[in-house]
All heavy atoms as a GROMACS GRO file, in nm:
protein
  641
    1MET      N    1   7.847  13.437  13.341
    1MET     CA    2   7.856  13.303  13.316
    1MET      C    3   7.775  13.263  13.190
    1MET      O    4   7.824  13.177  13.111
    1MET     CB    5   7.804  13.228  13.442
    1MET     CG    6   7.824  13.081  13.434
    1MET     SD    7   7.998  13.047  13.437
    1MET     CE    8   7.997  12.881  13.478
    2GLU      N    9   7.658  13.327  13.175
    2GLU     CA   10   7.584  13.296  13.051
    2GLU      C   11   7.646  13.334  12.926
    2GLU      O   12   7.643  13.273  12.827
    2GLU     CB   13   7.443  13.369  13.064
    2GLU     CG   14   7.338  13.283  13.139
    2GLU     CD   15   7.204  13.365  13.131
    2GLU    OE1   16   7.166  13.408  13.028
    2GLU    OE2   17   7.141  13.369  13.239
    3GLY      N   18   7.715  13.457  12.935
    3GLY     CA   19   7.788  13.501  12.820
    3GLY      C   20   7.901  13.410  12.778
    3GLY      O   21   7.922  13.380  12.658
    4LEU      N   22   7.968  13.347  12.873
    4LEU     CA   23   8.076  13.248  12.849
    4LEU      C   24   8.022  13.128  12.789
    4LEU      O   25   8.073  13.068  12.680
    4LEU     CB   26   8.146  13.212  12.975
    4LEU     CG   27   8.263  13.123  12.970
    4LEU    CD1   28   8.368  13.178  12.873
    4LEU    CD2   29   8.317  13.076  13.107
    5LEU      N   30   7.903  13.076  12.834
    5LEU     CA   31   7.843  12.956  12.776
    5LEU      C   32   7.796  12.993  12.636
    5LEU      O   33   7.817  12.908  12.541
    5LEU     CB   34   7.723  12.912  12.863
    5LEU     CG   35   7.644  12.788  12.809
    5LEU    CD1   36   7.735  12.664  12.806
    5LEU    CD2   37   7.530  12.771  12.901
    6HIS      N   38   7.731  13.109  12.615
    6HIS     CA   39   7.684  13.142  12.484
    6HIS      C   40   7.804  13.149  12.386
    6HIS      O   41   7.796  13.100  12.271
    6HIS     CB   42   7.611  13.278  12.487
    6HIS     CG   43   7.558  13.314  12.357
    6HIS    ND1   44   7.452  13.251  12.293
    6HIS    CD2   45   7.585  13.423  12.276
    6HIS    CE1   46   7.424  13.306  12.180
    6HIS    NE2   47   7.502  13.415  12.163
    7ARG      N   48   7.913  13.214  12.424
    7ARG     CA   49   8.029  13.230  12.339
    7ARG      C   50   8.089  13.087  12.303
    7ARG      O   51   8.127  13.065  12.189
    7ARG     CB   52   8.139  13.315  12.405
    7ARG     CG   53   8.253  13.348  12.309
    7ARG     CD   54   8.342  13.458  12.362
    7ARG     NE   55   8.405  13.418  12.485
    7ARG     CZ   56   8.403  13.487  12.596
    7ARG    NH1   57   8.349  13.610  12.608
    7ARG    NH2   58   8.474  13.438  12.702
    8ARG      N   59   8.088  13.003  12.401
    8ARG     CA   60   8.142  12.864  12.370
    8ARG      C   61   8.058  12.791  12.279
    8ARG      O   62   8.104  12.724  12.180
    8ARG     CB   63   8.156  12.786  12.502
    8ARG     CG   64   8.191  12.642  12.499
    8ARG     CD   65   8.320  12.621  12.571
    8ARG     NE   66   8.343  12.480  12.583
    8ARG     CZ   67   8.427  12.419  12.505
    8ARG    NH1   68   8.503  12.488  12.421
    8ARG    NH2   69   8.457  12.293  12.519
    9GLN      N   70   7.919  12.802  12.295
    9GLN     CA   71   7.830  12.736  12.197
    9GLN      C   72   7.852  12.796  12.052
    9GLN      O   73   7.850  12.722  11.953
    9GLN     CB   74   7.685  12.751  12.238
    9GLN     CG   75   7.650  12.678  12.358
    9GLN     CD   76   7.511  12.712  12.413
    9GLN    OE1   77   7.457  12.816  12.386
    9GLN    NE2   78   7.458  12.617  12.492
   10ASP      N   79   7.871  12.927  12.040
   10ASP     CA   80   7.896  12.985  11.908
   10ASP      C   81   8.023  12.928  11.851
   10ASP      O   82   8.038  12.903  11.737
   10ASP     CB   83   7.905  13.141  11.920
   10ASP     CG   84   7.765  13.203  11.935
   10ASP    OD1   85   7.664  13.135  11.911
   10ASP    OD2   86   7.762  13.322  11.975
   11ASP      N   87   8.127  12.918  11.934
   11ASP     CA   88   8.252  12.860  11.876
   11ASP      C   89   8.238  12.724  11.834
   11ASP      O   90   8.291  12.689  11.728
   11ASP     CB   91   8.356  12.868  11.999
   11ASP     CG   92   8.408  13.012  12.038
   11ASP    OD1   93   8.384  13.105  11.960
   11ASP    OD2   94   8.473  13.019  12.149
   12VAL      N   95   8.159  12.640  11.902
   12VAL     CA   96   8.138  12.504  11.857
   12VAL      C   97   8.061  12.505  11.731
   12VAL      O   98   8.098  12.426  11.642
   12VAL     CB   99   8.068  12.422  11.977
   12VAL    CG1  100   8.017  12.285  11.910
   12VAL    CG2  101   8.160  12.401  12.090
   13ARG      N  102   7.962  12.598  11.720
   13ARG     CA  103   7.881  12.596  11.597
   13ARG      C  104   7.969  12.641  11.479
   13ARG      O  105   7.962  12.585  11.372
   13ARG     CB  106   7.762  12.694  11.612
   13ARG     CG  107   7.637  12.620  11.663
   13ARG     CD  108   7.521  12.715  11.651
   13ARG     NE  109   7.529  12.822  11.750
   13ARG     CZ  110   7.470  12.830  11.863
   13ARG    NH1  111   7.398  12.732  11.903
   13ARG    NH2  112   7.492  12.932  11.946
   14ASN      N  113   8.051  12.742  11.499
   14ASN     CA  114   8.140  12.791  11.400
   14ASN      C  115   8.243  12.688  11.351
   14ASN      O  116   8.268  12.676  11.238
   14ASN     CB  117   8.211  12.915  11.445
   14ASN     CG  118   8.123  13.041  11.457
   14ASN    OD1  119   8.016  13.045  11.383
   14ASN    ND2  120   8.149  13.134  11.531
   15ARG      N  121   8.296  12.613  11.450
   15ARG     CA  122   8.389  12.507  11.412
   15ARG      C  123   8.322  12.394  11.327
   15ARG      O  124   8.379  12.356  11.229
   15ARG     CB  125   8.448  12.450  11.540
   15ARG     CG  126   8.560  12.346  11.514
   15ARG     CD  127   8.615  12.292  11.640
   15ARG     NE  128   8.624  12.393  11.744
   15ARG     CZ  129   8.690  12.389  11.847
   15ARG    NH1  130   8.761  12.278  11.876
   15ARG    NH2  131   8.704  12.485  11.939
   16LYS      N  132   8.198  12.358  11.364
   16LYS     CA  133   8.130  12.252  11.291
   16LYS      C  134   8.102  12.309  11.151
   16LYS      O  135   8.114  12.240  11.057
   16LYS     CB  136   8.004  12.227  11.359
   16LYS     CG  137   8.012  12.130  11.477
   16LYS     CD  138   7.874  12.097  11.540
   16LYS     CE  139   7.894  12.014  11.662
   16LYS     NZ  140   7.759  11.982  11.715
   17ARG      N  141   8.065  12.438  11.134
   17ARG     CA  142   8.036  12.491  11.008
   17ARG      C  143   8.162  12.496  10.919
   17ARG      O  144   8.159  12.464  10.797
   17ARG     CB  145   7.978  12.636  11.024
   17ARG     CG  146   7.924  12.702  10.901
   17ARG     CD  147   7.857  12.837  10.922
   17ARG     NE  148   7.757  12.829  11.015
   17ARG     CZ  149   7.753  12.897  11.139
   17ARG    NH1  150   7.866  12.982  11.170
   17ARG    NH2  151   7.659  12.882  11.219
   18ARG      N  152   8.278  12.539  10.976
   18ARG     CA  153   8.401  12.531  10.907
   18ARG      C  154   8.439  12.386  10.857
   18ARG      O  155   8.484  12.372  10.741
   18ARG     CB  156   8.514  12.594  10.985
   18ARG     CG  157   8.503  12.749  10.989
   18ARG     CD  158   8.639  12.815  11.042
   18ARG     NE  159   8.682  12.743  11.163
   18ARG     CZ  160   8.654  12.785  11.283
   18ARG    NH1  161   8.569  12.881  11.317
   18ARG    NH2  162   8.703  12.714  11.393
   19LEU      N  163   8.424  12.293  10.948
   19LEU     CA  164   8.451  12.159  10.910
   19LEU      C  165   8.372  12.102  10.795
   19LEU      O  166   8.408  12.041  10.705
   19LEU     CB  167   8.446  12.067  11.034
   19LEU     CG  168   8.555  12.081  11.136
   19LEU    CD1  169   8.523  12.001  11.263
   19LEU    CD2  170   8.687  12.040  11.074
   20LEU      N  171   8.237  12.134  10.805
   20LEU     CA  172   8.146  12.090  10.692
   20LEU      C  173   8.180  12.165  10.561
   20LEU      O  174   8.179  12.098  10.464
   20LEU     CB  175   7.996  12.130  10.735
   20LEU     CG  176   7.937  12.035  10.840
   20LEU    CD1  177   7.801  12.091  10.876
   20LEU    CD2  178   7.918  11.902  10.769
   21ASP      N  179   8.215  12.291  10.574
   21ASP     CA  180   8.261  12.357  10.452
   21ASP      C  181   8.385  12.297  10.394
   21ASP      O  182   8.395  12.278  10.271
   21ASP     CB  183   8.272  12.510  10.477
   21ASP     CG  184   8.160  12.585  10.511
   21ASP    OD1  185   8.044  12.543  10.469
   21ASP    OD2  186   8.165  12.703  10.560
   22MET      N  187   8.473  12.256  10.479
   22MET     CA  188   8.598  12.193  10.425
   22MET      C  189   8.574  12.061  10.363
   22MET      O  190   8.620  12.017  10.262
   22MET     CB  191   8.699  12.181  10.533
   22MET     CG  192   8.765  12.317  10.570
   22MET     SD  193   8.886  12.316  10.712
   22MET     CE  194   8.908  12.152  10.754
   23LEU      N  195   8.478  11.983  10.429
   23LEU     CA  196   8.437  11.852  10.374
   23LEU      C  197   8.369  11.862  10.244
   23LEU      O  198   8.399  11.790  10.150
   23LEU     CB  199   8.345  11.783  10.473
   23LEU     CG  200   8.294  11.648  10.437
   23LEU    CD1  201   8.417  11.548  10.403
   23LEU    CD2  202   8.196  11.583  10.535
   24ARG      N  203   8.283  11.966  10.233
   24ARG     CA  204   8.212  11.991  10.107
   24ARG      C  205   8.319  12.022   9.992
   24ARG      O  206   8.299  11.976   9.876
   24ARG     CB  207   8.108  12.098  10.118
   24ARG     CG  208   7.987  12.051  10.191
   24ARG     CD  209   7.881  12.168  10.185
   24ARG     NE  210   7.766  12.123  10.277
   24ARG     CZ  211   7.738  12.178  10.391
   24ARG    NH1  212   7.816  12.281  10.443
   24ARG    NH2  213   7.642  12.141  10.455
   25ALA      N  214   8.411  12.111  10.026
   25ALA     CA  215   8.515  12.141   9.926
   25ALA      C  216   8.598  12.028   9.885
   25ALA      O  217   8.626  12.003   9.770
   25ALA     CB  218   8.595  12.258   9.983
   26TYR      N  219   8.627  11.945   9.986
   26TYR     CA  220   8.713  11.820   9.961
   26TYR      C  221   8.630  11.727   9.858
   26TYR      O  222   8.688  11.679   9.765
   26TYR     CB  223   8.748  11.746  10.077
   26TYR     CG  224   8.814  11.618  10.062
   26TYR    CD1  225   8.940  11.611  10.023
   26TYR    CD2  226   8.733  11.504  10.085
   26TYR    CE1  227   8.986  11.478  10.005
   26TYR    CE2  228   8.796  11.380  10.074
   26TYR     CZ  229   8.924  11.373  10.026
   26TYR     OH  230   8.977  11.244  10.008
   27ARG      N  231   8.514  11.704   9.897
   27ARG     CA  232   8.424  11.620   9.806
   27ARG      C  233   8.412  11.678   9.670
   27ARG      O  234   8.407  11.605   9.572
   27ARG     CB  235   8.296  11.586   9.874
   27ARG     CG  236   8.308  11.485   9.994
   27ARG     CD  237   8.177  11.452  10.040
   27ARG     NE  238   8.184  11.342  10.138
   27ARG     CZ  239   8.089  11.285  10.211
   27ARG    NH1  240   7.962  11.340  10.188
   27ARG    NH2  241   8.108  11.200  10.290
   28ALA      N  242   8.382  11.805   9.663
   28ALA     CA  243   8.380  11.872   9.523
   28ALA      C  244   8.501  11.854   9.444
   28ALA      O  245   8.492  11.821   9.328
   28ALA     CB  246   8.340  12.014   9.547
   29ALA      N  247   8.619  11.871   9.508
   29ALA     CA  248   8.742  11.848   9.436
   29ALA      C  249   8.757  11.701   9.401
   29ALA      O  250   8.804  11.678   9.283
   29ALA     CB  251   8.860  11.906   9.523
   30ALA      N  252   8.732  11.613   9.488
   30ALA     CA  253   8.747  11.472   9.459
   30ALA      C  254   8.653  11.422   9.346
   30ALA      O  255   8.688  11.326   9.277
   30ALA     CB  256   8.735  11.392   9.585
   31ALA      N  257   8.537  11.482   9.347
   31ALA     CA  258   8.438  11.441   9.242
   31ALA      C  259   8.479  11.468   9.101
   31ALA      O  260   8.440  11.398   9.012
   31ALA     CB  261   8.310  11.514   9.279
   32VAL      N  262   8.566  11.568   9.080
   32VAL     CA  263   8.606  11.595   8.949
   32VAL      C  264   8.744  11.544   8.906
   32VAL      O  265   8.792  11.566   8.792
   32VAL     CB  266   8.600  11.751   8.915
   32VAL    CG1  267   8.461  11.804   8.935
   32VAL    CG2  268   8.697  11.830   9.008
   33LEU      N  269   8.807  11.467   8.997
   33LEU     CA  270   8.934  11.414   8.958
   33LEU      C  271   8.921  11.299   8.850
   33LEU      O  272   8.817  11.235   8.850
   33LEU     CB  273   8.997  11.348   9.083
   33LEU     CG  274   9.054  11.438   9.190
   33LEU    CD1  275   9.096  11.367   9.306
   33LEU    CD2  276   9.161  11.524   9.121
   34PRO      N  277   9.018  11.278   8.769
   34PRO     CA  278   9.006  11.181   8.663
   34PRO      C  279   9.027  11.042   8.716
   34PRO      O  280   9.016  10.935   8.646
   34PRO     CB  281   9.112  11.211   8.563
   34PRO     CG  282   9.208  11.297   8.637
   34PRO     CD  283   9.140  11.364   8.747
   35ASP      N  284   9.069  11.034   8.846
   35ASP     CA  285   9.099  10.903   8.917
   35ASP      C  286   8.983  10.858   9.003
   35ASP      O  287   8.909  10.941   9.050
   35ASP     CB  288   9.225  10.913   9.000
   35ASP     CG  289   9.349  10.960   8.921
   35ASP    OD1  290   9.363  10.902   8.807
   35ASP    OD2  291   9.421  11.042   8.968
   36ALA      N  292   8.972  10.727   9.028
   36ALA     CA  293   8.880  10.680   9.122
   36ALA      C  294   8.917  10.728   9.262
   36ALA      O  295   9.036  10.704   9.310
   36ALA     CB  296   8.871  10.535   9.117
   37VAL      N  297   8.825  10.777   9.337
   37VAL     CA  298   8.841  10.819   9.475
   37VAL      C  299   8.732  10.747   9.557
   37VAL      O  300   8.614  10.761   9.539
   37VAL     CB  301   8.835  10.975   9.490
   37VAL    CG1  302   8.847  11.006   9.642
   37VAL    CG2  303   8.936  11.035   9.407
   38VAL      N  304   8.785  10.666   9.663
   38VAL     CA  305   8.684  10.599   9.748
   38VAL      C  306   8.724  10.636   9.888
   38VAL      O  307   8.850  10.619   9.933
   38VAL     CB  308   8.694  10.444   9.726
   38VAL    CG1  309   8.597  10.371   9.821
   38VAL    CG2  310   8.672  10.408   9.586
   39ILE      N  311   8.627  10.680   9.968
   39ILE     CA  312   8.651  10.710  10.110
   39ILE      C  313   8.593  10.584  10.185
   39ILE      O  314   8.486  10.548  10.172
   39ILE     CB  315   8.584  10.834  10.148
   39ILE    CG1  316   8.647  10.957  10.083
   39ILE    CG2  317   8.607  10.853  10.302
   39ILE    CD1  318   8.589  11.086  10.105
   40VAL      N  319   8.683  10.526  10.274
   40VAL     CA  320   8.649  10.409  10.344
   40VAL      C  321   8.662  10.435  10.494
   40VAL      O  322   8.764  10.500  10.537
   40VAL     CB  323   8.741  10.289  10.305
   40VAL    CG1  324   8.712  10.169  10.375
   40VAL    CG2  325   8.735  10.268  10.156
   41ASP      N  326   8.561  10.391  10.575
   41ASP     CA  327   8.570  10.400  10.725
   41ASP      C  328   8.704  10.317  10.762
   41ASP      O  329   8.717  10.204  10.732
   41ASP     CB  330   8.440  10.335  10.787
   41ASP     CG  331   8.454  10.355  10.939
   41ASP    OD1  332   8.431  10.465  10.989
   41ASP    OD2  333   8.479  10.252  10.999
   42ARG      N  334   8.771  10.387  10.853
   42ARG     CA  335   8.904  10.321  10.895
   42ARG      C  336   8.880  10.200  10.972
   42ARG      O  337   8.949  10.099  10.960
   42ARG     CB  338   8.975  10.425  10.990
   42ARG     CG  339   9.092  10.368  11.047
   42ARG     CD  340   9.156  10.463  11.148
   42ARG     NE  341   9.214  10.573  11.071
   42ARG     CZ  342   9.285  10.674  11.131
   42ARG    NH1  343   9.309  10.671  11.265
   42ARG    NH2  344   9.326  10.770  11.059
   43ASN      N  345   8.778  10.188  11.063
   43ASN     CA  346   8.761  10.072  11.147
   43ASN      C  347   8.692   9.952  11.072
   43ASN      O  348   8.734   9.843  11.078
   43ASN     CB  349   8.683  10.113  11.269
   43ASN     CG  350   8.761  10.216  11.353
   43ASN    OD1  351   8.874  10.205  11.369
   43ASN    ND2  352   8.687  10.306  11.407
   44SER      N  353   8.580   9.988  11.003
   44SER     CA  354   8.502   9.879  10.943
   44SER      C  355   8.536   9.841  10.796
   44SER      O  356   8.493   9.748  10.743
   44SER     CB  357   8.352   9.917  10.943
   44SER     OG  358   8.335  10.030  10.857
   45GLN      N  359   8.614   9.939  10.731
   45GLN     CA  360   8.654   9.926  10.600
   45GLN      C  361   8.534   9.924  10.508
   45GLN      O  362   8.531   9.864  10.402
   45GLN     CB  363   8.735   9.794  10.572
   45GLN     CG  364   8.865   9.799  10.648
   45GLN     CD  365   8.961   9.907  10.595
   45GLN    OE1  366   8.995   9.914  10.475
   45GLN    NE2  367   8.997   9.995  10.692
   46ARG      N  368   8.433   9.995  10.554
   46ARG     CA  369   8.306  10.007  10.469
   46ARG      C  370   8.315  10.140  10.385
   46ARG      O  371   8.364  10.238  10.428
   46ARG     CB  372   8.182  10.013  10.557
   46ARG     CG  373   8.160   9.874  10.618
   46ARG     CD  374   8.037   9.873  10.702
   46ARG     NE  375   8.018   9.732  10.762
   46ARG     CZ  376   7.953   9.637  10.698
   46ARG    NH1  377   7.908   9.653  10.577
   46ARG    NH2  378   7.940   9.519  10.758
   47VAL      N  379   8.255  10.146  10.270
   47VAL     CA  380   8.257  10.260  10.177
   47VAL      C  381   8.164  10.358  10.235
   47VAL      O  382   8.045  10.337  10.272
   47VAL     CB  383   8.212  10.211  10.041
   47VAL    CG1  384   8.200  10.335   9.943
   47VAL    CG2  385   8.296  10.107   9.974
   48THR      N  386   8.219  10.487  10.251
   48THR     CA  387   8.143  10.598  10.294
   48THR      C  388   8.107  10.694  10.183
   48THR      O  389   8.007  10.763  10.189
   48THR     CB  390   8.204  10.667  10.410
   48THR    OG1  391   8.330  10.721  10.375
   48THR    CG2  392   8.217  10.578  10.531
   49TRP      N  393   8.198  10.702  10.074
   49TRP     CA  394   8.169  10.784   9.967
   49TRP      C  395   8.266  10.747   9.852
   49TRP      O  396   8.375  10.689   9.877
   49TRP     CB  397   8.198  10.934  10.006
   49TRP     CG  398   8.183  11.037   9.903
   49TRP    CD1  399   8.065  11.102   9.876
   49TRP    CD2  400   8.270  11.083   9.810
   49TRP    NE1  401   8.076  11.185   9.774
   49TRP    CE2  402   8.206  11.181   9.725
   49TRP    CE3  403   8.406  11.058   9.785
   49TRP    CZ2  404   8.273  11.246   9.627
   49TRP    CZ3  405   8.476  11.125   9.684
   49TRP    CH2  406   8.398  11.219   9.605
   50PHE      N  407   8.222  10.774   9.730
   50PHE     CA  408   8.310  10.752   9.618
   50PHE      C  409   8.268  10.849   9.503
   50PHE      O  410   8.149  10.901   9.495
   50PHE     CB  411   8.307  10.604   9.566
   50PHE     CG  412   8.174  10.554   9.533
   50PHE    CD1  413   8.116  10.564   9.415
   50PHE    CD2  414   8.111  10.479   9.643
   50PHE    CE1  415   7.991  10.501   9.386
   50PHE    CE2  416   7.993  10.420   9.612
   50PHE     CZ  417   7.926  10.434   9.486
   51ASN      N  418   8.363  10.881   9.413
   51ASN     CA  419   8.327  10.970   9.304
   51ASN      C  420   8.271  10.893   9.196
   51ASN      O  421   8.276  10.765   9.184
   51ASN     CB  422   8.444  11.060   9.268
   51ASN     CG  423   8.565  10.984   9.210
   51ASN    OD1  424   8.558  10.859   9.203
   51ASN    ND2  425   8.673  11.056   9.166
   52GLU      N  426   8.222  10.966   9.086
   52GLU     CA  427   8.161  10.900   8.968
   52GLU      C  428   8.261  10.811   8.893
   52GLU      O  429   8.219  10.705   8.832
   52GLU     CB  430   8.096  11.001   8.879
   52GLU     CG  431   7.973  11.061   8.936
   52GLU     CD  432   7.908  11.150   8.836
   52GLU    OE1  433   7.919  11.122   8.711
   52GLU    OE2  434   7.842  11.241   8.877
   53VAL      N  435   8.386  10.853   8.894
   53VAL     CA  436   8.489  10.776   8.809
   53VAL      C  437   8.503  10.631   8.881
   53VAL      O  438   8.525  10.534   8.802
   53VAL     CB  439   8.628  10.850   8.807
   53VAL    CG1  440   8.726  10.767   8.739
   53VAL    CG2  441   8.601  10.985   8.753
   54SER      N  442   8.481  10.624   9.005
   54SER     CA  443   8.485  10.491   9.078
   54SER      C  444   8.388  10.397   9.030
   54SER      O  445   8.399  10.275   9.027
   54SER     CB  446   8.465  10.510   9.219
   54SER     OG  447   8.569  10.588   9.285
   55GLU      N  448   8.269  10.457   8.980
   55GLU     CA  449   8.165  10.368   8.927
   55GLU      C  450   8.211  10.298   8.792
   55GLU      O  451   8.200  10.180   8.770
   55GLU     CB  452   8.040  10.445   8.901
   55GLU     CG  453   7.970  10.495   9.026
   55GLU     CD  454   7.833  10.558   8.999
   55GLU    OE1  455   7.772  10.518   8.901
   55GLU    OE2  456   7.804  10.640   9.078
   56ARG      N  457   8.279  10.385   8.716
   56ARG     CA  458   8.322  10.329   8.583
   56ARG      C  459   8.450  10.234   8.598
   56ARG      O  460   8.458  10.129   8.547
   56ARG     CB  461   8.361  10.441   8.486
   56ARG     CG  462   8.397  10.404   8.345
   56ARG     CD  463   8.403  10.515   8.245
   56ARG     NE  464   8.451  10.634   8.302
   56ARG     CZ  465   8.574  10.682   8.317
   56ARG    NH1  466   8.672  10.596   8.277
   56ARG    NH2  467   8.615  10.801   8.362
   57LEU      N  468   8.541  10.283   8.676
   57LEU     CA  469   8.670  10.214   8.689
   57LEU      C  470   8.664  10.098   8.785
   57LEU      O  471   8.741  10.000   8.761
   57LEU     CB  472   8.786  10.311   8.730
   57LEU     CG  473   8.822  10.413   8.628
   57LEU    CD1  474   8.932  10.510   8.698
   57LEU    CD2  475   8.869  10.369   8.502
   58LEU      N  476   8.590  10.102   8.892
   58LEU     CA  477   8.596   9.999   8.993
   58LEU      C  478   8.463   9.926   9.007
   58LEU      O  479   8.453   9.821   9.074
   58LEU     CB  480   8.613  10.071   9.135
   58LEU     CG  481   8.754  10.145   9.146
   58LEU    CD1  482   8.762  10.213   9.285
   58LEU    CD2  483   8.869  10.052   9.126
   59GLY      N  484   8.360   9.971   8.926
   59GLY     CA  485   8.240   9.900   8.931
   59GLY      C  486   8.145   9.918   9.048
   59GLY      O  487   8.051   9.854   9.072
   60LEU      N  488   8.181  10.028   9.122
   60LEU     CA  489   8.096  10.064   9.236
   60LEU      C  490   7.967  10.131   9.190
   60LEU      O  491   7.962  10.190   9.082
   60LEU     CB  492   8.167  10.166   9.328
   60LEU     CG  493   8.292  10.112   9.403
   60LEU    CD1  494   8.362  10.221   9.480
   60LEU    CD2  495   8.265   9.993   9.481
   61ARG      N  496   7.858  10.113   9.263
   61ARG     CA  497   7.729  10.171   9.224
   61ARG      C  498   7.674  10.245   9.350
   61ARG      O  499   7.666  10.191   9.463
   61ARG     CB  500   7.620  10.071   9.185
   61ARG     CG  501   7.667   9.986   9.049
   61ARG     CD  502   7.653  10.085   8.932
   61ARG     NE  503   7.706  10.022   8.813
   61ARG     CZ  504   7.827  10.062   8.757
   61ARG    NH1  505   7.898  10.161   8.801
   61ARG    NH2  506   7.862  10.003   8.640
   62TYR      N  507   7.612  10.363   9.311
   62TYR     CA  508   7.548  10.443   9.418
   62TYR      C  509   7.390  10.418   9.404
   62TYR      O  510   7.344  10.417   9.294
   62TYR     CB  511   7.572  10.594   9.405
   62TYR     CG  512   7.507  10.679   9.508
   62TYR    CD1  513   7.561  10.690   9.634
   62TYR    CD2  514   7.382  10.728   9.477
   62TYR    CE1  515   7.503  10.775   9.727
   62TYR    CE2  516   7.317  10.802   9.574
   62TYR     CZ  517   7.375  10.824   9.696
   62TYR     OH  518   7.313  10.904   9.790
   63PRO      N  519   7.325  10.399   9.508
   63PRO     CA  520   7.362  10.394   9.656
   63PRO      C  521   7.389  10.259   9.702
   63PRO      O  522   7.424  10.236   9.825
   63PRO     CB  523   7.233  10.447   9.718
   63PRO     CG  524   7.120  10.395   9.627
   63PRO     CD  525   7.170  10.391   9.486
   64ARG      N  526   7.383  10.153   9.618
   64ARG     CA  527   7.403  10.014   9.663
   64ARG      C  528   7.532   9.996   9.741
   64ARG      O  529   7.524   9.917   9.838
   64ARG     CB  530   7.409   9.928   9.537
   64ARG     CG  531   7.436   9.780   9.563
   64ARG     CD  532   7.470   9.698   9.445
   64ARG     NE  533   7.611   9.738   9.406
   64ARG     CZ  534   7.672   9.699   9.296
   64ARG    NH1  535   7.602   9.622   9.207
   64ARG    NH2  536   7.789   9.735   9.269
   65ASP      N  537   7.636  10.065   9.703
   65ASP     CA  538   7.771  10.030   9.762
   65ASP      C  539   7.801  10.117   9.887
   65ASP      O  540   7.910  10.091   9.946
   65ASP     CB  541   7.878  10.032   9.658
   65ASP     CG  542   7.858   9.924   9.556
   65ASP    OD1  543   7.804   9.813   9.598
   65ASP    OD2  544   7.888   9.945   9.443
   66ILE      N  545   7.722  10.218   9.914
   66ILE     CA  546   7.750  10.303  10.037
   66ILE      C  547   7.721  10.215  10.153
   66ILE      O  548   7.620  10.155  10.171
   66ILE     CB  549   7.663  10.423  10.034
   66ILE    CG1  550   7.694  10.513   9.914
   66ILE    CG2  551   7.674  10.494  10.172
   66ILE    CD1  552   7.832  10.573   9.917
   67GLY      N  553   7.821  10.200  10.246
   67GLY     CA  554   7.813  10.118  10.375
   67GLY      C  555   7.853   9.976  10.347
   67GLY      O  556   7.860   9.897  10.443
   68ALA      N  557   7.878   9.931  10.224
   68ALA     CA  558   7.918   9.794  10.199
   68ALA      C  559   8.072   9.781  10.228
   68ALA      O  560   8.151   9.875  10.209
   68ALA     CB  561   7.893   9.759  10.057
   69PRO      N  562   8.115   9.665  10.270
   69PRO     CA  563   8.261   9.642  10.286
   69PRO      C  564   8.332   9.660  10.153
   69PRO      O  565   8.288   9.600  10.047
   69PRO     CB  566   8.268   9.489  10.329
   69PRO     CG  567   8.133   9.464  10.382
   69PRO     CD  568   8.035   9.546  10.310
   70LEU      N  569   8.445   9.734  10.151
   70LEU     CA  570   8.508   9.758  10.024
   70LEU      C  571   8.554   9.632   9.947
   70LEU      O  572   8.533   9.625   9.829
   70LEU     CB  573   8.630   9.851  10.055
   70LEU     CG  574   8.711   9.888   9.929
   70LEU    CD1  575   8.622   9.970   9.831
   70LEU    CD2  576   8.836   9.966   9.965
   71ALA      N  577   8.604   9.535  10.028
   71ALA     CA  578   8.662   9.420   9.965
   71ALA      C  579   8.555   9.348   9.889
   71ALA      O  580   8.577   9.272   9.786
   71ALA     CB  581   8.724   9.324  10.068
   72ASP      N  582   8.425   9.350   9.943
   72ASP     CA  583   8.316   9.282   9.877
   72ASP      C  584   8.273   9.347   9.748
   72ASP      O  585   8.201   9.286   9.674
   72ASP     CB  586   8.197   9.270   9.978
   72ASP     CG  587   8.229   9.178  10.097
   72ASP    OD1  588   8.326   9.110  10.095
   72ASP    OD2  589   8.142   9.181  10.195
   73ARG      N  590   8.296   9.476   9.729
   73ARG     CA  591   8.247   9.551   9.621
   73ARG      C  592   8.337   9.568   9.507
   73ARG      O  593   8.299   9.602   9.388
   73ARG     CB  594   8.198   9.687   9.663
   73ARG     CG  595   8.078   9.681   9.760
   73ARG     CD  596   7.966   9.610   9.690
   73ARG     NE  597   7.848   9.614   9.770
   73ARG     CZ  598   7.756   9.514   9.773
   73ARG    NH1  599   7.787   9.411   9.690
   73ARG    NH2  600   7.658   9.511   9.846
   74LEU      N  601   8.466   9.551   9.527
   74LEU     CA  602   8.561   9.567   9.411
   74LEU      C  603   8.551   9.450   9.317
   74LEU      O  604   8.562   9.331   9.353
   74LEU     CB  605   8.699   9.589   9.462
   74LEU     CG  606   8.733   9.703   9.536
   74LEU    CD1  607   8.870   9.713   9.584
   74LEU    CD2  608   8.697   9.836   9.471
   75ARG      N  609   8.526   9.478   9.196
   75ARG     CA  610   8.519   9.366   9.092
   75ARG      C  611   8.657   9.323   9.055
   75ARG      O  612   8.753   9.404   9.061
   75ARG     CB  613   8.444   9.422   8.967
   75ARG     CG  614   8.511   9.524   8.890
   75ARG     CD  615   8.431   9.567   8.773
   75ARG     NE  616   8.510   9.670   8.701
   75ARG     CZ  617   8.454   9.757   8.623
   75ARG    NH1  618   8.327   9.767   8.602
   75ARG    NH2  619   8.531   9.854   8.561
   76PRO      N  620   8.673   9.198   9.019
   76PRO     CA  621   8.806   9.150   8.984
   76PRO      C  622   8.853   9.217   8.856
   76PRO      O  623   8.773   9.249   8.770
   76PRO     CB  624   8.785   8.999   8.957
   76PRO     CG  625   8.654   8.965   9.005
   76PRO     CD  626   8.574   9.099   9.022
   77LEU      N  627   8.986   9.236   8.853
   77LEU     CA  628   9.046   9.292   8.727
   77LEU      C  629   9.040   9.188   8.615
   77LEU      O  630   9.067   9.070   8.641
   77LEU     CB  631   9.181   9.348   8.751
   77LEU     CG  632   9.197   9.464   8.848
   77LEU    CD1  633   9.336   9.494   8.883
   77LEU    CD2  634   9.131   9.587   8.802
   78PRO      N  635   9.016   9.226   8.493
   78PRO     CA  636   9.028   9.138   8.378
   78PRO      C  637   9.168   9.091   8.354
   78PRO      O  638   9.262   9.140   8.383
   78PRO     CB  639   8.970   9.224   8.259
   78PRO     CG  640   8.978   9.366   8.302
   78PRO     CD  641   8.991   9.369   8.446
   0.00000   0.00000   0.00000
């Protein structure tokens, strides 16, 4: 029984590690895109991450805009 529990805990740890690795890879890829990339929480519509291009193109600023509602942070287009 202990072996089964230990194996299950290892499986959960490995799954979390793989998910974190995938998230890091996704963010690294999005960070170098020439387009603005903004990740927004589905429920609250709050900014959770954005790349550097978003600062220049959309006027977002780190860390000020992390956690802010997206609609409140987008500057009007000229």
